[in-house]
C-alpha angles and dihedrals in degrees: 000000000000090000088068093050117150090202127090116246112269130204119235094214092115093070089056095054096094090052092045092050092047094049091046091052090048092052095045095047092045089057097041105038107007143255099300097057092040091059090042087058091052091049090051091049090053090051092050091047089050092055092046093049091049090051089054090050090052091050100042103022087223106155091210091069090053088054090048091050092052092047090052093045093052089043088056090054092046098046095038095046098041096066119072114245098019110087129355108231132153121251089250092054091046090051090049089052092052094046094045094047093051093044098047093036090058091045090051092054091051090052091050095048093047090049094242089127097039122118105228102218095118093047090052092050091048095049091047091053098047097087094039117097102151114103097176099118141021143217122334119189101226136079119264125221110230098190145273119289137165119260137133124244088233091058092050091046090055090049089049091055091048092047091050095047091050095040093242093128141343111246124222111194112206131174095253102027148010117235124201110199116195123215143178121225091270094045094048093079094069090054095044101042105023124162085207125006103236108151095161095111094043129087112274147149120217129201110203126208087240092058095258116142117202132181136202126187116195122233090239092054093044089054089059091072118095091224135035095256121195103279094208093051092044092052091047090050092050091050092048090048092058091044087054090049089051092052092046091050091049087056092051094253099130093130090055089058090056093044090052091057094042091057088067088069094211117174106281091220097059 
């Protein structure tokens, strides 16, 4: 199905940025202050990444981020303890660091390749565009009401937990509505580590306490389409997609939601 994609190709360079920054810092510090402090910097980065990944696990309950946190923690022990003069660790602890880093690092790669740690923003955009053929108008910078339907707040809350755990969308629970904001791998950082949680210009679907469903598609996400699709139809399709997800989840078909996105075969690193 990916050959018929309505989305423009997207580079996966963003997921490599932490590694690029770390390796750049290693090289610069090695030249300026020597090997010991360069590796101490890398060890510190691994520890910081571990804490950040654990905070994401606490917020999303996505098991992949727990695996990432453990890989980074054991990597910290391995890198910090392997270089003389950095950290004092016993041989047993150093061996544990090596074994843990290799074990959880391999596990992490499997999770990435099988899309279990993939943010599903591109899949959502693709599924929303599939029924849209009209290209008569373009982007409009305001949310669109999809309609008024019957659902309970409890049902939407359960869907929000499922969406968060499976990285389909980041939920924002508000007094009068529940908002599900979609994200790609690159976009997920501003939802996970925000200085202020302003999702208003992102792509989202909201379920109001009065039964009103509204949709917003960001300008950046709209620009990912190969054609200027009808914005009204695209918003309606996105809203209907999440209503369909809600109904499927009510029926206990959560795995079918994931399978439906996996069949698109979109790059697991985007």
